[in-house]
Backbone bond lengths (Angstrom), bond angles and torsions (degrees), N, CA, C in turn:
res aa  C-N    CA-C-N  psi(-1)  N-CA   C-N-CA  omega(-1)  CA-C   N-CA-C  phi
1 X - - - 1.485 - - 1.512 104.62 -
2 X 1.385 112.73 136.11 1.404 120.85 -179.22 1.606 106.65 -86.90
3 X 1.318 116.70 104.92 1.474 121.37 -174.67 1.565 110.52 -71.37
4 X 1.326 119.32 -7.93 1.427 121.23 178.53 1.523 110.15 -90.54
5 X 1.357 118.78 -0.66 1.412 120.90 -176.14 1.548 109.99 -130.79
6 X 1.297 116.62 35.83 1.471 122.11 176.54 1.471 111.59 -77.58
7 X 1.356 118.40 123.55 1.476 120.22 179.76 1.563 104.52 -119.20
8 X 1.294 112.05 136.38 1.496 117.04 174.23 1.461 109.38 -107.56
9 X 1.364 116.56 139.24 1.451 119.90 -175.95 1.542 109.53 -152.96
10 X 1.249 116.30 157.79 1.460 121.89 176.06 1.482 109.79 -177.01
11 X 1.357 116.93 170.43 1.430 122.44 -179.31 1.509 109.86 -123.34
12 X 1.311 118.95 140.13 1.494 125.60 179.32 1.480 107.01 60.45
13 X 1.378 119.16 -118.08 1.464 119.66 -179.83 1.528 111.14 -59.38
14 X 1.333 112.89 -32.05 1.502 117.08 177.35 1.479 114.22 -68.83
15 X 1.369 115.75 -30.08 1.468 119.37 174.87 1.467 112.17 -67.09
16 X 1.287 116.56 -42.55 1.488 122.48 174.49 1.544 113.18 -56.85
17 X 1.404 113.37 -44.66 1.490 118.89 178.51 1.540 109.41 -64.36
18 X 1.347 117.49 -42.66 1.441 119.29 -179.93 1.555 113.59 -60.41
19 X 1.362 113.77 -39.16 1.421 120.25 178.20 1.541 111.35 -65.26
20 X 1.317 114.01 -42.13 1.485 118.42 179.84 1.505 113.72 -67.51
21 X 1.347 117.05 -36.70 1.451 121.60 175.76 1.544 111.03 -65.20
22 X 1.311 117.85 -40.40 1.466 124.19 -177.46 1.495 114.45 -79.31
23 X 1.318 116.15 -24.79 1.492 118.47 -169.92 1.529 113.54 -114.69
24 X 1.329 118.19 -24.21 1.536 118.47 -172.96 1.523 110.21 -75.83
25 X 1.319 119.74 126.49 1.437 123.42 173.29 1.556 112.49 -79.56
26 X 1.291 116.20 154.83 1.516 121.59 179.53 1.523 109.37 -55.23
27 X 1.366 118.42 -31.27 1.435 120.03 -179.07 1.479 113.70 -63.66
28 X 1.371 120.80 -15.57 1.451 123.58 -177.93 1.548 110.05 -73.38
29 X 1.407 114.98 -16.64 1.453 117.80 176.80 1.588 113.26 73.91
30 X 1.329 113.65 22.31 1.516 118.34 -178.66 1.504 111.12 -105.28
31 X 1.336 119.08 6.29 1.421 121.98 179.91 1.454 110.38 131.39
32 X 1.335 119.98 168.60 1.444 123.80 -176.44 1.526 113.52 -62.56
33 X 1.298 118.71 146.58 1.443 121.53 173.22 1.522 108.37 -92.41
34 X 1.326 117.29 134.81 1.393 120.95 177.04 1.527 112.25 -122.83
35 X 1.316 119.85 150.58 1.507 121.94 -177.75 1.507 108.71 -67.41
36 X 1.380 115.68 129.89 1.408 124.44 178.55 1.444 110.11 -123.55
37 X 1.384 120.18 137.59 1.451 123.09 179.04 1.553 112.30 -82.46
38 X 1.308 116.11 -32.74 1.457 118.94 -179.60 1.509 110.43 -168.06
39 X 1.328 115.92 159.68 1.465 123.90 179.89 1.535 108.34 -123.51
40 X 1.333 114.06 128.22 1.469 119.18 172.79 1.511 107.33 -115.93
41 X 1.310 114.64 108.75 1.454 122.03 -176.01 1.538 110.38 -101.04
42 X 1.330 113.74 118.34 1.483 121.42 175.75 1.472 110.89 -98.50
43 X 1.328 117.59 96.69 1.510 127.85 176.02 1.531 111.41 42.01
44 X 1.301 119.03 47.32 1.451 124.17 179.36 1.524 110.18 -88.61
45 X 1.389 116.96 157.50 1.467 119.90 176.05 1.507 110.84 -67.73
46 X 1.257 117.04 137.53 1.434 122.57 177.47 1.579 113.88 -116.39
47 X 1.367 114.99 -18.00 1.451 123.13 179.28 1.508 110.28 -140.71
48 X 1.408 112.69 93.69 1.448 118.88 -175.96 1.538 115.18 -61.95
49 X 1.316 115.94 -39.15 1.489 119.82 179.14 1.543 112.24 -60.72
50 X 1.266 116.49 -30.27 1.455 122.04 -178.15 1.579 111.14 -63.90
51 X 1.345 114.57 -25.24 1.470 120.13 -176.16 1.513 111.51 -99.13
52 X 1.292 119.03 -0.83 1.477 122.67 177.57 1.509 113.13 -92.01
53 X 1.255 118.56 -30.49 1.448 123.63 -177.80 1.537 111.53 -145.82
54 X 1.306 116.43 159.63 1.435 123.08 174.46 1.507 112.15 87.28
55 X 1.279 120.47 -163.88 1.479 127.84 -169.72 1.575 109.26 -66.11
56 X 1.353 120.88 -24.00 1.436 121.73 -177.39 1.546 111.62 -100.21
57 X 1.307 117.09 12.38 1.481 121.06 -176.68 1.575 110.29 -55.03
58 X 1.301 115.98 131.73 1.457 121.03 -178.04 1.535 107.47 -125.56
59 X 1.355 116.27 136.32 1.417 121.99 -179.58 1.535 112.73 -61.43
60 X 1.317 117.15 -38.16 1.471 120.28 -178.93 1.535 111.66 -63.53
61 X 1.355 114.71 -32.24 1.456 118.02 -176.12 1.521 107.87 -77.55
62 X 1.323 118.45 -39.71 1.502 122.63 176.01 1.500 110.43 -63.66
63 X 1.294 119.27 -35.75 1.470 120.95 176.71 1.500 110.10 -70.61
64 X 1.290 116.66 -40.07 1.493 121.95 -179.71 1.564 108.11 -65.58
65 X 1.303 117.33 -44.64 1.468 118.82 -176.52 1.550 106.75 -126.41
66 X 1.293 117.08 80.94 1.517 119.87 -179.91 1.443 114.52 -68.93
67 X 1.284 118.16 172.37 1.506 122.65 174.10 1.539 110.32 -54.16
68 X 1.324 114.62 133.08 1.451 122.41 179.96 1.510 110.26 -171.50
69 X 1.312 118.27 158.22 1.440 119.78 179.34 1.552 110.61 -59.37
70 X 1.266 119.15 135.68 1.532 122.06 178.92 1.496 112.62 74.75
71 X 1.318 119.94 17.66 1.408 123.51 -177.24 1.541 113.16 -55.97
72 X 1.376 114.76 -45.88 1.463 118.65 -177.14 1.502 111.15 -67.72
73 X 1.282 116.75 -35.07 1.582 117.12 178.39 1.543 109.25 -70.42
74 X 1.368 115.24 -33.75 1.514 118.76 -179.34 1.526 108.29 -71.09
75 X 1.331 119.25 -38.27 1.448 121.49 -179.21 1.578 106.39 -62.62
76 X 1.334 115.17 -41.13 1.515 117.96 -179.48 1.496 111.67 -64.86
77 X 1.344 117.75 -37.60 1.387 122.15 -179.10 1.529 111.45 -70.98
78 X 1.272 118.83 -23.74 1.477 124.31 -178.54 1.491 111.42 -97.30
79 X 1.383 119.18 10.60 1.445 122.74 -174.72 1.516 107.19 -106.51
80 X 1.357 119.69 124.44 1.463 120.12 174.70 1.532 111.55 -57.29
81 X 1.309 118.17 -33.76 1.440 118.51 -174.93 1.573 110.51 -62.07
82 X 1.332 114.57 -21.05 1.534 114.84 -179.94 1.523 109.69 -69.31
83 X 1.285 118.54 -23.47 1.461 120.97 -171.30 1.528 115.52 -105.64
84 X 1.336 114.57 18.72 1.472 119.01 177.79 1.520 110.02 -68.38
85 X 1.310 116.16 126.32 1.454 120.91 -179.68 1.526 107.64 -165.38
86 X 1.307 116.99 169.47 1.432 122.30 175.40 1.539 110.45 -66.44
87 X 1.326 119.68 138.88 1.434 119.77 176.03 1.564 110.53 108.92
88 X 1.347 117.34 -9.64 1.458 117.29 177.24 1.486 108.28 -67.29
89 X 1.397 116.35 141.96 1.512 117.42 178.85 1.476 112.91 -66.29
90 X 1.314 117.75 156.36 1.472 123.73 176.65 1.533 112.33 -42.58
91 X 1.349 116.01 130.99 1.458 121.58 -169.58 1.565 108.05 -133.38
92 X 1.353 110.57 123.83 1.477 118.66 172.55 1.519 108.18 -112.81
93 X 1.345 113.50 129.41 1.473 120.11 171.97 1.492 108.98 -110.59
94 X 1.357 115.83 133.92 1.495 120.52 174.12 1.516 109.17 -122.95
95 X 1.356 116.15 128.94 1.428 117.04 -174.56 1.543 109.81 -155.65
96 X 1.322 115.07 147.62 1.398 119.77 176.35 1.500 117.28 -71.49
97 X 1.352 117.74 142.06 1.466 118.07 -178.38 1.472 114.39 -65.48
98 X 1.369 115.09 -21.32 1.513 117.41 -179.95 1.548 114.08 -108.96
99 X 1.318 109.99 29.58 1.552 114.54 -179.26 1.479 106.22 -76.56
100 X 1.375 115.95 119.41 1.444 121.43 175.62 1.525 112.18 -114.65
101 X 1.319 115.96 -4.42 1.475 120.46 174.18 1.542 109.28 -74.44
102 X 1.344 114.81 -53.04 1.482 121.80 170.41 1.535 101.22 -115.48
103 X 1.298 120.38 105.46 1.500 120.80 -174.38 1.494 113.20 -51.08
104 X 1.337 114.24 132.72 1.491 117.63 175.00 1.513 116.17 -48.78
105 X 1.308 116.72 -31.06 1.375 119.57 -178.19 1.556 113.25 -67.95
106 X 1.369 116.44 -21.62 1.425 116.76 177.27 1.542 110.31 -66.32
107 X 1.322 118.79 -37.97 1.445 121.51 176.21 1.540 111.23 -66.90
108 X 1.372 114.06 -38.65 1.458 118.91 179.09 1.544 109.16 -62.78
109 X 1.326 120.02 -47.32 1.403 125.79 -178.25 1.531 112.05 -62.09
110 X 1.307 115.85 -41.93 1.529 118.55 176.75 1.467 110.95 -62.65
111 X 1.319 117.18 -49.35 1.474 121.18 -176.44 1.491 109.82 -61.05
112 X 1.320 120.91 -45.00 1.455 124.68 179.84 1.459 110.65 -62.49
113 X 1.340 119.00 -42.36 1.504 121.06 -179.41 1.492 112.07 -68.71
114 X 1.371 118.06 -36.19 1.441 120.63 176.88 1.563 109.45 -65.69
115 X 1.350 117.46 -46.92 1.434 122.47 178.81 1.541 111.20 -55.21
116 X 1.350 113.60 -46.58 1.459 117.42 -179.28 1.495 114.32 -63.88
117 X 1.330 114.78 -22.85 1.472 119.42 178.87 1.531 112.23 -92.64
118 X 1.377 117.70 7.81 1.420 122.91 175.75 1.548 113.57 86.66
119 X 1.317 117.53 14.04 1.443 121.88 -176.18 1.584 107.64 -89.17
120 X 1.316 114.09 144.78 1.481 118.90 179.24 1.593 105.43 -80.43
121 X 1.332 114.51 98.40 1.482 120.06 -175.74 1.472 111.08 -132.61
122 X 1.333 116.24 143.91 1.463 121.79 179.73 1.553 107.09 -137.75
123 X 1.289 114.46 161.05 1.504 120.24 172.64 1.464 110.87 -138.18
124 X 1.317 117.13 136.25 1.442 126.49 175.63 1.544 108.71 -109.16
125 X 1.326 117.58 117.27 1.431 120.91 175.01 1.525 106.49 -98.34
126 X 1.300 116.56 125.92 1.445 123.28 179.75 1.530 111.40 -93.05
127 X 1.373 119.75 113.06 1.458 118.31 -174.82 1.472 111.41 -65.21
128 X 1.347 114.45 139.83 1.429 124.05 176.52 1.528 115.78 73.77
129 X 1.290 117.37 -3.88 1.476 120.01 179.35 1.492 112.93 -84.72
130 X 1.320 115.62 152.94 1.479 122.58 176.30 1.497 108.32 -105.95
131 X 1.346 116.30 -130.04 1.447 121.93 179.11 1.530 111.19 -90.60
132 X 1.338 114.21 78.25 1.379 120.64 -169.42 1.504 112.56 126.64
133 X 1.308 117.93 169.11 1.490 122.68 -173.81 1.505 111.77 -125.79
134 X 1.260 119.35 151.84 1.450 124.24 177.99 1.498 106.27 -86.83
135 X 1.383 115.79 167.03 1.469 119.00 -178.51 1.528 110.73 -63.27
136 X 1.329 119.04 -24.27 1.417 121.12 177.47 1.530 113.42 -76.95
137 X 1.313 115.76 -24.29 1.485 122.54 -179.10 1.533 111.82 -88.84
138 X 1.293 118.70 -30.65 1.421 119.80 -175.40 1.534 114.89 -59.84
139 X 1.326 121.97 -39.42 1.435 121.24 179.55 1.530 113.80 -55.34
140 X 1.320 119.74 -40.44 1.446 123.32 174.94 1.520 110.87 -64.21
141 X 1.289 118.00 -39.63 1.458 121.37 -178.86 1.547 107.81 -68.35
142 X 1.313 116.01 -43.80 1.545 115.66 177.04 1.501 111.73 -62.78
143 X 1.322 118.92 -40.90 1.479 118.70 177.84 1.521 111.59 -59.62
144 X 1.322 117.13 -41.80 1.432 117.70 -176.71 1.530 109.84 -68.29
145 X 1.339 119.73 -40.54 1.403 122.55 176.72 1.534 112.57 -60.17
146 X 1.352 115.77 -48.48 1.489 117.58 179.91 1.488 109.22 -62.30
147 X 1.356 120.32 -41.92 1.473 123.23 177.04 1.523 111.96 -58.86
148 X 1.324 116.47 -43.59 1.500 122.93 -176.66 1.538 106.54 -60.76
149 X 1.308 118.94 -48.94 1.457 126.78 -176.44 1.549 111.93 -70.36
150 X 1.330 116.91 -36.15 1.420 118.50 179.47 1.560 112.93 -72.34
151 X 1.325 115.45 -36.83 1.470 118.30 -179.63 1.465 111.46 -67.68
152 X 1.374 120.91 -21.39 1.406 124.14 179.09 1.528 112.39 -99.86
153 X 1.319 118.63 11.75 1.432 121.85 175.27 1.500 113.77 73.28
154 X 1.312 118.39 11.52 1.459 119.84 179.74 1.496 111.77 -88.89
155 X 1.292 118.86 -33.15 1.431 124.44 176.03 1.496 107.48 -110.90
156 X 1.281 120.66 123.72 1.445 122.44 -179.75 1.567 110.27 -57.77
157 X 1.346 114.14 148.52 1.482 117.82 178.66 1.548 112.37 -59.59
158 X 1.347 115.86 -36.59 1.413 118.13 178.61 1.558 112.90 -64.10
159 X 1.296 115.33 -34.62 1.534 118.64 178.22 1.585 106.66 -70.29
160 X 1.281 117.25 -43.03 1.488 119.17 176.96 1.514 112.41 -58.86
161 X 1.347 113.68 -37.47 1.498 118.55 179.80 1.566 109.05 -67.68
162 X 1.342 116.94 -37.51 1.409 120.90 -179.74 1.553 109.47 -65.44
163 X 1.367 114.88 -33.64 1.435 118.36 177.76 1.519 112.56 -63.72
164 X 1.339 115.40 -26.07 1.484 120.03 -179.66 1.481 112.15 -75.77
165 X 1.380 118.47 -14.46 1.422 118.67 -172.27 1.515 111.49 -58.22
166 X 1.365 117.75 -41.90 1.447 119.80 178.91 1.501 113.74 -62.96
167 X 1.363 117.61 -34.91 1.476 119.81 175.66 1.475 111.74 -66.61
168 X 1.404 116.24 -40.35 1.477 116.65 179.24 1.509 110.86 -62.32
169 X 1.301 117.21 -42.31 1.441 118.77 176.52 1.585 112.87 -58.74
170 X 1.293 113.39 -40.35 1.462 116.92 179.01 1.545 112.23 -67.13
171 X 1.317 118.56 -37.20 1.432 124.29 178.15 1.517 108.52 -63.94
172 X 1.314 115.26 -45.75 1.523 118.95 -178.96 1.504 108.70 -63.37
173 X 1.329 118.00 -35.41 1.513 120.61 175.63 1.500 112.66 -63.56
174 X 1.322 117.31 -37.98 1.443 121.61 175.91 1.482 112.35 -58.94
175 X 1.359 115.03 -46.70 1.435 117.02 178.59 1.497 113.96 -66.44
176 X 1.341 115.96 -39.39 1.499 118.79 174.45 1.523 111.59 -58.59
177 X 1.315 117.61 -40.32 1.443 121.54 -177.71 1.560 109.42 -67.93
178 X 1.392 114.16 -34.65 1.483 117.84 178.10 1.570 109.96 -65.61
179 X 1.312 117.80 -42.94 1.413 121.61 178.87 1.564 110.77 -61.58
180 X 1.336 116.16 -45.92 1.416 120.67 176.41 1.490 116.49 -60.31
181 X 1.342 113.39 -41.18 1.482 117.81 178.58 1.531 112.47 -69.43
182 X 1.329 116.66 -33.32 1.438 118.04 173.47 1.477 115.77 -65.94
183 X 1.361 115.27 -42.78 1.435 120.08 178.41 1.557 113.30 -66.01
184 X 1.364 116.38 -30.18 1.426 119.88 179.77 1.547 112.22 -90.87
185 X 1.371 113.96 -0.39 1.479 121.79 -179.31 1.522 110.61 52.85
186 X 1.339 116.24 45.85 1.506 124.61 -174.09 1.517 103.72 -100.73
187 X 1.295 118.05 101.87 1.472 123.28 177.25 1.494 112.45 -63.61
188 X 1.259 116.64 -44.37 1.489 121.47 -176.59 1.534 110.59 -63.53
189 X 1.331 117.73 -45.72 1.455 121.57 -178.88 1.542 108.87 -67.00
190 X 1.377 115.88 -36.68 1.416 117.03 177.13 1.517 114.82 -64.58
191 X 1.305 114.60 -43.15 1.451 122.81 -179.27 1.513 111.17 -57.72
192 X 1.377 117.15 -41.73 1.473 123.16 -179.33 1.476 114.55 -61.11
193 X 1.281 117.22 -15.59 1.486 120.56 -175.75 1.515 114.71 -93.14
194 X 1.327 119.41 -7.56 1.431 125.44 -172.96 1.494 112.08 -112.26
195 X 1.312 116.18 150.30 1.440 122.05 168.27 1.486 110.42 -74.95
196 X 1.345 118.24 160.48 1.466 121.25 -174.75 1.507 111.18 -63.21
197 X 1.366 119.35 -32.47 1.504 124.14 -176.67 1.511 112.03 -99.13
198 X 1.349 117.96 20.16 1.455 120.71 -176.62 1.519 109.72 -64.05
199 X 1.341 112.35 154.14 1.483 116.08 171.24 1.563 108.46 -140.13
200 X 1.324 114.44 164.80 1.469 121.83 178.55 1.506 109.14 -146.17
201 X 1.376 114.20 128.85 1.396 125.83 175.16 1.495 107.40 -106.95
202 X 1.344 116.35 114.37 1.435 119.18 -173.67 1.570 111.62 -101.06
203 X 1.343 114.68 169.96 1.501 116.58 -170.92 1.492 113.73 -62.82
204 X 1.401 115.78 -26.40 1.448 119.89 -179.55 1.571 111.94 -69.99
205 X 1.330 118.62 -14.94 1.400 124.18 -173.52 1.501 114.94 100.94
206 X 1.395 118.58 -6.10 1.447 121.73 176.04 1.504 109.40 -65.41
207 X 1.289 116.51 135.31 1.508 120.64 174.65 1.533 110.00 -116.23
208 X 1.237 112.32 108.06 1.488 119.52 178.69 1.510 111.67 -88.12
209 X 1.316 116.96 118.41 1.492 117.95 -173.36 1.577 108.30 -116.73
210 X 1.328 114.10 126.42 1.426 120.72 -174.70 1.501 114.19 93.18
211 X 1.345 118.34 148.78 1.473 122.71 -174.23 1.496 109.65 -59.25
212 X 1.304 122.18 -42.21 1.468 121.53 -177.62 1.493 112.55 -62.26
213 X 1.340 115.44 -38.77 1.494 117.19 -177.40 1.552 107.21 -72.80
214 X 1.282 116.95 -36.55 1.512 119.42 179.92 1.480 108.16 -62.31
215 X 1.345 120.19 -45.31 1.462 122.74 -173.69 1.574 105.95 -68.41
216 X 1.358 119.03 -46.00 1.451 118.01 -179.33 1.496 110.86 -61.67
217 X 1.338 116.60 -39.09 1.513 116.93 -179.80 1.436 113.79 -68.42
218 X 1.346 118.64 -43.20 1.446 119.85 -178.09 1.529 111.36 -66.66
219 X 1.363 116.42 -39.13 1.433 117.91 179.33 1.533 111.20 -64.26
220 X 1.319 115.63 -42.47 1.495 121.52 179.01 1.476 109.44 -62.87
221 X 1.292 117.03 -39.11 1.549 119.82 -179.94 1.470 111.36 -67.44
222 X 1.396 116.41 -43.60 1.469 120.30 179.41 1.539 111.30 -63.26
223 X 1.321 116.34 -40.05 1.425 120.50 175.56 1.487 117.59 -61.85
224 X 1.324 112.33 -40.99 1.460 117.04 -177.01 1.586 111.73 -80.52
225 X 1.272 119.15 -36.79 1.455 118.71 -173.54 1.527 112.69 -94.69
226 X 1.355 115.78 -30.68 1.450 119.32 -174.84 1.520 112.38 61.69
227 X 1.321 115.68 -149.93 1.482 117.85 176.11 1.501 113.15 85.42
228 X 1.300 115.58 172.66 1.516 123.81 -179.51 1.518 106.63 -111.10
229 X 1.323 115.82 123.13 1.443 122.42 178.12 1.512 114.29 -91.10
230 X 1.351 116.38 143.35 1.445 120.80 167.78 1.541 107.49 -137.50
231 X 1.307 115.95 140.35 1.480 121.50 171.65 1.484 108.25 -126.19
232 X 1.383 115.69 116.91 1.467 119.17 177.47 1.478 105.28 -102.66
233 X 1.339 111.87 115.20 1.510 119.00 -176.20 1.545 112.13 -82.87
234 X 1.291 115.44 141.06 1.474 124.72 163.99 1.513 109.03 -77.30
235 X 1.367 117.24 172.21 1.482 114.69 178.96 1.539 111.63 -59.22
236 X 1.398 113.74 142.56 1.437 119.75 -179.17 1.500 109.78 -74.39
237 X 1.365 119.50 139.81 1.434 121.91 176.87 1.565 110.48 -113.95
238 X 1.315 115.19 127.61 1.477 118.00 -176.63 1.506 104.98 -93.72
239 X 1.336 111.02 120.28 1.523 119.14 176.32 1.580 105.99 -79.34
240 X 1.329 117.17 -41.29 1.446 121.79 173.34 1.550 104.16 -141.57
241 X 1.338 117.06 174.09 1.490 115.54 178.39 1.541 113.80 -62.40
242 X 1.328 115.35 -16.28 1.449 120.15 -177.85 1.504 114.34 -114.76
243 X 1.281 120.53 11.02 1.443 124.40 179.09 1.589 110.25 -145.87
244 X 1.362 112.95 136.66 1.406 114.67 179.25 1.537 110.02 -143.32
245 X 1.410 113.25 157.11 1.398 121.58 175.99 1.504 109.12 -111.12
246 X 1.332 118.79 131.55 1.449 125.31 179.23 1.511 108.03 -124.75
247 X 1.337 116.82 112.52 1.404 122.43 176.11 1.496 110.13 -96.05
248 X 1.362 119.28 140.53 1.393 121.77 -178.66 1.531 115.60 -147.11
249 X 1.289 117.17 148.40 1.490 122.00 174.03 1.489 106.70 -83.19
250 X 1.333 113.44 116.33 1.512 119.93 -174.80 1.511 107.91 -103.15
251 X 1.362 117.11 127.36 1.466 124.08 179.08 1.460 110.42 -129.86
252 X 1.315 116.36 140.26 1.470 123.89 177.30 1.506 105.67 -124.44
253 X 1.333 118.89 116.99 1.410 123.05 -178.70 1.549 109.31 -115.24
254 X 1.329 116.12 157.37 1.416 121.90 176.22 1.551 113.41 69.53
255 X 1.299 118.48 39.21 1.472 122.07 178.85 1.490 111.73 -92.42
256 X 1.279 118.64 -0.61 1.537 121.36 -178.60 1.479 110.05 99.36
257 X 1.362 119.47 -9.46 1.429 119.47 178.83 1.512 107.43 -94.70
258 X 1.352 115.27 168.78 1.540 119.49 -173.69 1.436 110.95 -65.90
259 X 1.298 121.71 -36.97 1.505 122.88 -168.37 1.520 107.53 -123.00
260 X 1.390 112.02 157.35 1.464 122.26 175.72 1.506 108.48 -68.22
261 X 1.316 117.90 137.31 1.487 122.63 178.70 1.519 106.21 -85.43
262 X 1.321 115.57 124.65 1.478 121.39 -178.67 1.537 110.88 -119.78
263 X 1.344 115.37 136.83 1.446 122.88 176.33 1.503 110.11 -154.89
264 X 1.429 114.71 -175.06 1.406 118.87 174.27 1.514 108.13 -116.68
265 X 1.269 116.42 146.63 1.465 122.54 169.60 1.490 111.61 -124.32
266 X 1.355 115.66 138.17 1.447 122.39 174.45 1.583 109.27 -117.42
267 X 1.320 118.87 123.28 1.386 122.25 178.55 1.539 108.69 -106.41
268 X 1.337 116.36 133.92 1.463 122.18 166.93 1.591 104.81 -102.03
269 X 1.332 114.83 115.42 1.431 119.47 -176.72 1.493 108.90 -120.31
270 X 1.360 114.31 130.54 1.472 118.94 -174.82 1.549 109.68 -120.47
271 X 1.331 113.43 155.92 1.408 118.40 179.12 1.536 110.48 -85.52
272 X 1.273 119.45 133.15 1.449 123.07 179.22 1.568 108.08 -128.31
273 X 1.332 117.91 167.34 1.463 116.22 178.36 1.528 114.72 -56.23
274 X 1.385 116.73 -23.25 1.452 120.60 179.55 1.514 112.41 -91.04
275 X 1.327 119.24 0.53 1.459 125.56 -177.52 1.477 112.97 115.14
276 X 1.324 119.70 -168.87 1.442 124.40 179.50 1.514 111.07 -69.76
277 X 1.296 114.27 134.44 1.529 120.06 -179.61 1.569 107.66 -136.70
278 X 1.296 113.43 154.70 1.495 121.01 -179.62 1.577 106.17 -81.79
279 X 1.341 115.43 123.42 1.450 119.01 177.18 1.542 111.87 -100.62
280 X 1.323 116.60 -26.50 1.489 120.03 -179.52 1.538 109.00 -160.37
281 X 1.332 113.49 149.04 1.491 122.43 171.92 1.462 107.22 -132.32
282 X 1.389 115.91 138.12 1.412 124.49 169.46 1.536 111.28 -121.79
283 X 1.298 118.74 117.57 1.472 124.74 177.68 1.511 106.67 -97.05
284 X 1.351 115.22 135.90 1.457 120.57 -179.94 1.534 110.64 -138.43
285 X 1.331 113.41 126.43 1.447 120.46 176.08 1.540 107.16 -88.21
286 X 1.381 118.94 140.01 1.454 120.29 175.71 1.570 107.67 -61.90
287 X 1.292 117.40 141.94 1.426 123.51 175.32 1.523 108.05 -74.14
288 X 1.331 119.31 143.67 1.443 120.71 173.79 1.537 111.29 -66.80
289 X 1.292 116.53 151.03 1.470 119.81 -177.52 1.537 110.02 -62.04
290 X 1.308 119.48 144.75 1.408 123.10 -178.27 1.509 109.65 -68.99
291 X 1.348 119.05 139.76 1.444 120.00 179.63 1.517 111.06 -65.36
292 X 1.375 115.79 147.32 1.437 117.75 177.92 1.495 114.74 -60.93
293 X 1.284 119.59 145.53 1.449 119.77 179.42 1.577 110.36 -86.55
C-alpha cells in the first residue's frame, strides 16, 4: 500500500467521519492524526451544532448528541468546521442541491472556509439530488471524484481512464438506442435520448435546432428514406468527465437506390441527472474526389 496516497471517503455519517479523519489534529484529543492524501466527503455533517437547534434541527442529531453538560463544546469538537486551517489535504465535497437532511449550505460553508484558508477544496452540487444520489446520478459523481484525484496525482491516469470504461459503454448504448429508435420510427424513444437544447446539422445543410425540431426532422427522414441504419463508432473521446465526442461511420442500406449510403456522424453526448444524452449531431457526406488537373 502506498501510504502517500491514502484517501478517506464516506457518505452521510461516513462523510462526517472522513472529514474528521482528514482534518482533526492530534491536539483535539480525539485520536491519533495520520497523513491523508485527500478527503472525499459525500454529504457529511460539517457543523454539528447547526443540527441541534434552530431551523436545521434534526432528530437524528439530537438523538446522537442529547442534552448533557458541555453539549455545545462537544458539538464544536465533533464539527469539521472547527478544524479548518492551512495544511488540510485536498478536499472534495459532493452533495445534492435539495439535501435537507444535512443542509446543502453546510457543504458550501466548509468548502468556502477551506478555500479562504488556502486549502485545495472543491464542491460538486448534484442537480435535483437530495441526501444521496440515484443510480443515474452516481456515474457523474464517480467521474468527478476520479478526475479530482487524478489531477492531484493521487490516482494514476490509467486508473482514471479505466473508470471511464463504464461511461464509454453507456455512451455507445445511447447511440445504439438512437439507431434502433430511428429504424422503428419511434418518436417518443428518440425524444428521450436528447437534451432539450439539442441540435442536428444534417448532410443536406438543414440545421435542426431544439429537441422538438430534431425529433420531427429525424422522423421525417426515416419515413422518406427508409432503409436499415448502422453506426459503427470509433473510440469515444472524453472532452470533460461530463462530455464526450463519439465519431461513427454511418450507413443506410435498403433505401431503394443501387448503393448503400455512407457518411460520417459525430455525436456530442453529455451527462445529465437522467444519464447520458445526445446534445448535438453532425452528419457529413464524404466529398467527391477532386477532378484531375
